[in-house]
C-alpha positions as CSV (number, residue, x, y, z in Angstrom):
1,M,0.1,0.1,0.2
2,R,3.0,2.6,1.0
3,N,4.9,1.7,-2.0
4,R,1.6,2.1,-4.3
5,N,0.8,5.6,-2.7
6,G,4.8,6.5,-3.2
7,N,4.4,5.4,-6.9
8,A,1.4,7.5,-7.2
9,W,3.0,10.4,-6.0
10,L,5.9,10.2,-8.1
11,W,4.2,9.8,-11.3
12,G,2.1,12.8,-10.2
13,L,5.2,14.8,-9.6
14,V,6.4,14.0,-13.1
15,S,3.0,15.0,-14.9
16,I,3.2,18.0,-13.0
17,G,7.0,18.5,-14.1
18,L,6.1,17.8,-17.9
19,L,3.2,20.2,-17.6
20,L,5.5,23.0,-16.3
21,G,7.8,22.2,-19.1
22,L,5.3,22.6,-21.8
23,W,4.1,25.8,-20.2
24,E,7.6,27.3,-20.3
25,W,8.1,26.2,-24.0
26,G,5.0,27.8,-24.9
27,H,6.1,31.0,-23.2
28,R,9.4,30.9,-25.1
29,A,7.7,29.9,-28.4
30,W,4.9,32.4,-28.3
31,G,6.1,35.3,-25.9
32,P,4.7,36.7,-22.9
33,L,1.6,38.6,-24.4
34,V,0.3,35.2,-25.4
35,L,1.6,33.0,-22.7
36,P,3.5,34.8,-19.8
37,G,6.3,32.7,-18.4
38,I,6.3,30.9,-14.7
39,G,8.6,33.6,-13.4
40,D,6.1,36.3,-14.6
41,T,3.2,34.5,-13.2
42,A,4.7,33.8,-10.0
43,G,5.5,37.6,-9.6
44,A,2.1,38.7,-10.6
45,L,0.8,36.3,-8.0
46,W,3.0,37.7,-5.3
47,R,2.2,41.1,-6.0
48,M,-1.6,40.2,-5.9
49,I,-0.9,38.7,-2.4
50,R,1.4,41.6,-1.1
51,D,-1.3,44.3,-2.1
52,G,-4.2,42.4,-0.4
53,T,-5.7,41.6,-3.9
54,A,-6.0,37.9,-3.8
55,G,-7.1,37.0,-0.2
56,P,-10.6,39.0,-0.6
57,A,-11.3,37.7,-4.1
58,L,-10.5,33.9,-2.9
59,I,-13.0,34.4,-0.3
60,G,-15.4,36.1,-2.2
61,T,-15.5,33.1,-5.0
62,A,-15.4,30.5,-2.0
63,G,-18.3,32.0,-0.5
64,H,-20.2,32.2,-4.1
65,A,-19.2,28.4,-5.1
66,A,-19.9,27.0,-1.6
67,A,-23.4,28.6,-1.3
68,G,-24.6,27.4,-5.1
69,W,-22.9,24.0,-4.5
70,A,-24.8,23.5,-1.2
71,C,-28.0,24.6,-2.5
72,G,-27.5,22.3,-6.0
73,V,-26.3,19.3,-3.7
74,L,-29.5,19.7,-1.0
75,A,-32.0,20.1,-3.9
76,G,-30.5,17.3,-5.8
77,L,-30.3,14.9,-3.3
78,A,-33.8,15.4,-2.1
79,A,-35.5,15.2,-5.4
80,G,-33.3,12.4,-6.6
81,T,-34.0,10.2,-3.2
82,L,-37.7,10.8,-3.8
83,A,-37.4,10.2,-7.4
84,G,-35.5,6.8,-6.8
85,L,-38.3,5.7,-4.3
86,R,-41.1,6.8,-6.2
87,E,-41.6,6.2,-9.9
88,A,-44.1,8.7,-10.3
89,V,-41.8,11.4,-8.7
90,R,-39.1,10.1,-11.1
91,G,-41.2,10.6,-14.1
92,A,-42.1,14.2,-13.1
93,F,-38.5,15.3,-12.1
94,E,-36.3,13.5,-14.8
95,P,-37.6,15.6,-17.8
96,V,-36.9,18.8,-15.9
97,A,-33.3,17.6,-14.7
98,I,-32.6,16.7,-18.6
99,I,-33.7,20.2,-19.7
100,L,-31.6,21.8,-16.9
101,L,-28.4,19.8,-18.1
102,G,-29.2,20.8,-21.7
103,V,-29.0,24.7,-21.1
104,P,-25.5,26.0,-21.2
105,A,-24.0,27.5,-18.1
106,I,-23.1,30.7,-19.8
107,A,-27.0,31.1,-20.8
108,W,-27.8,30.7,-17.1
109,V,-25.4,33.2,-16.2
110,V,-27.2,35.8,-18.6
111,L,-30.6,34.9,-17.3
112,A,-29.6,35.3,-13.7
113,I,-28.1,38.2,-14.1
114,L,-31.2,39.6,-15.3
115,W,-33.3,37.9,-12.8
116,F,-31.2,38.5,-9.6
117,G,-28.1,40.1,-10.0
118,G,-25.0,40.5,-8.0
119,F,-24.2,37.7,-5.4
120,W,-27.5,35.7,-6.1
121,A,-26.9,35.5,-9.8
122,V,-23.5,33.5,-9.1
123,V,-25.1,31.3,-6.5
124,F,-28.2,30.4,-8.6
125,T,-25.9,29.7,-11.7
126,V,-23.7,27.3,-9.6
127,A,-27.0,25.4,-8.1
128,V,-28.6,25.0,-11.4
129,A,-25.3,23.5,-13.1
130,T,-24.6,21.1,-10.2
131,G,-28.1,20.1,-8.8
132,P,-29.1,17.9,-11.8
133,L,-25.8,15.8,-11.7
134,V,-26.5,15.2,-8.0
135,F,-29.9,14.4,-8.7
136,A,-29.1,11.8,-11.2
137,A,-26.5,10.1,-9.0
138,A,-28.9,9.9,-6.0
139,I,-31.5,8.2,-8.1
140,H,-29.1,5.5,-9.3
141,G,-27.7,5.1,-5.7
142,V,-31.4,4.4,-4.4
143,Q,-32.5,2.3,-7.2
144,S,-29.4,0.1,-7.1
145,V,-29.9,-1.0,-3.3
146,D,-30.1,-4.8,-3.1
147,G,-33.8,-6.1,-3.6
148,G,-33.5,-8.9,-1.4
149,L,-32.2,-6.9,1.8
150,L,-35.3,-4.5,1.2
151,R,-37.6,-7.4,0.9
152,M,-36.2,-8.7,3.8
153,A,-36.5,-5.5,5.8
154,R,-40.4,-5.3,4.8
155,V,-41.0,-8.7,6.3
156,Y,-39.2,-8.0,9.6
157,R,-41.3,-4.5,9.3
158,V,-38.2,-2.4,9.6
159,P,-39.3,1.3,10.0
160,F,-38.8,3.1,6.8
161,A,-36.6,5.8,8.6
162,A,-34.6,3.0,9.8
163,R,-34.2,1.5,6.3
164,L,-33.4,5.0,4.8
165,L,-30.6,5.5,7.3
166,H,-29.0,2.3,7.7
167,M,-29.8,1.0,3.9
168,Y,-30.3,3.6,1.6
169,V,-27.9,6.5,2.8
170,P,-24.7,4.1,3.2
171,H,-25.3,2.4,-0.1
172,M,-25.9,5.9,-1.8
173,L,-22.5,7.1,-0.5
174,S,-20.7,5.3,-3.1
175,H,-22.8,6.4,-6.2
176,V,-23.3,10.0,-4.7
177,F,-19.5,11.0,-3.5
178,P,-18.1,11.1,-7.2
179,A,-21.0,13.5,-8.3
180,L,-20.3,15.6,-5.0
181,A,-16.4,15.8,-6.0
182,T,-17.1,16.4,-9.6
183,T,-19.8,19.4,-8.7
184,L,-17.5,20.9,-6.2
185,A,-14.9,21.3,-8.8
186,M,-17.5,22.5,-11.0
187,S,-18.9,25.0,-8.7
188,W,-15.6,26.7,-8.6
189,K,-15.3,27.1,-12.4
190,V,-18.9,28.0,-12.9
191,A,-18.5,30.6,-10.1
192,V,-15.5,32.3,-11.4
193,M,-17.3,32.3,-14.9
194,A,-20.6,33.8,-13.5
195,E,-18.3,36.3,-11.7
196,L,-16.5,37.4,-14.6
197,L,-19.8,38.3,-16.5
198,S,-21.8,39.7,-13.6
199,G,-19.3,42.0,-11.9
200,A,-20.0,40.0,-8.5
201,G,-16.6,40.4,-7.1
202,G,-14.2,37.3,-6.5
203,I,-11.7,35.8,-8.6
204,G,-13.9,36.4,-11.8
205,D,-13.8,40.1,-11.3
206,G,-10.0,40.0,-10.9
207,L,-9.6,38.3,-14.3
208,A,-12.1,40.5,-16.0
209,T,-9.7,43.5,-14.8
210,A,-6.6,41.5,-15.8
211,R,-8.3,41.2,-19.5
212,A,-9.4,44.8,-19.8
213,H,-5.6,45.8,-19.0
214,V,-4.2,43.1,-21.3
215,D,-2.4,41.6,-18.0
216,T,-1.7,38.0,-19.0
217,A,0.5,37.4,-16.2
218,A,-2.4,38.4,-13.8
219,M,-4.8,36.3,-15.8
220,M,-2.5,33.3,-15.4
221,A,-2.0,34.0,-11.8
222,W,-5.6,34.0,-10.9
223,I,-5.7,30.4,-12.8
224,V,-3.0,29.3,-10.7
225,V,-5.1,30.5,-7.7
226,V,-8.1,28.5,-8.7
227,V,-6.1,25.1,-9.8
228,A,-4.4,25.4,-6.3
229,V,-7.4,25.7,-4.5
230,L,-8.9,22.6,-6.3
231,I,-5.9,20.7,-5.7
232,A,-5.7,21.4,-2.0
233,V,-9.5,20.8,-1.4
234,D,-8.8,17.4,-3.2
235,L,-6.0,16.3,-1.0
236,V,-7.0,17.5,2.1
237,L,-10.8,17.0,1.9
238,L,-12.0,14.6,-1.1
239,A,-9.0,12.1,-0.9
240,P,-9.5,11.3,2.8
241,L,-13.3,11.1,2.3
242,Q,-12.9,8.5,-0.5
243,R,-10.4,6.4,1.4
244,R,-12.8,6.3,4.3
245,L,-15.5,5.4,1.4
246,W,-13.6,2.5,0.1
247,V,-12.8,1.1,3.5
248,W,-16.7,1.1,4.2
249,R,-17.2,-0.7,0.8
250,D,-14.4,-3.3,1.6
251,D,-12.9,-2.2,-1.8
252,A,-9.9,-4.0,-3.0
253,R,-8.5,-0.4,-4.0
254,S,-8.4,0.4,0.1
255,S,-6.3,-2.7,0.8
256,G,-2.8,-3.9,-0.4
257,P,-2.1,-6.2,-3.4
């Protein structure tokens, strides 16, 4: 297990080194206006941190993304669980979810700006982009619970609340968790895009300012901030939760060869 983790880290570092090498090669090939170098980007990032621009923008985007993601997850879990338990509810909700998924996020941003503006435009856009994905995962999680186990629970008259808590929820985790991880990353990207178009502050607003000034080094610095946050969330939060989930499932990936 330890050797496997070491190999994974090694290959991860190799891929990051390759990406940085391609970045620097692109900078030398096309020049700083098209692709600023790693040094220029680091200098722009340091200036943003030093003058107090990066911190408030990061907090603003985190608030937008977290609020929208939480709304989308709660709505998707509730609707998906009901739809998985009741065929009539599924028939009513599934077409709506398909329609929501079919509308591009950029269109939701434009509509949300007209309807709400500011903070709530970003939150609404993130929620409507992430909710349907969680909804679909929740349906699949509910409907894939072992039928024999459910029949046994009915024979022994296990209360519905106990079935939901001890049978449905643990089983749903293995299906819902990948959707939660995917939509958490998506929430940051959608939030930045909505901020850029709506002027709601945050990293998107910083990108809009850098674009207006044709400051590609600052634009790359903001992109580095977003990527760094997503990597940190994955390493600190998502990866440990995933390992705990694999242990619960007695998955072969949680043990050694």
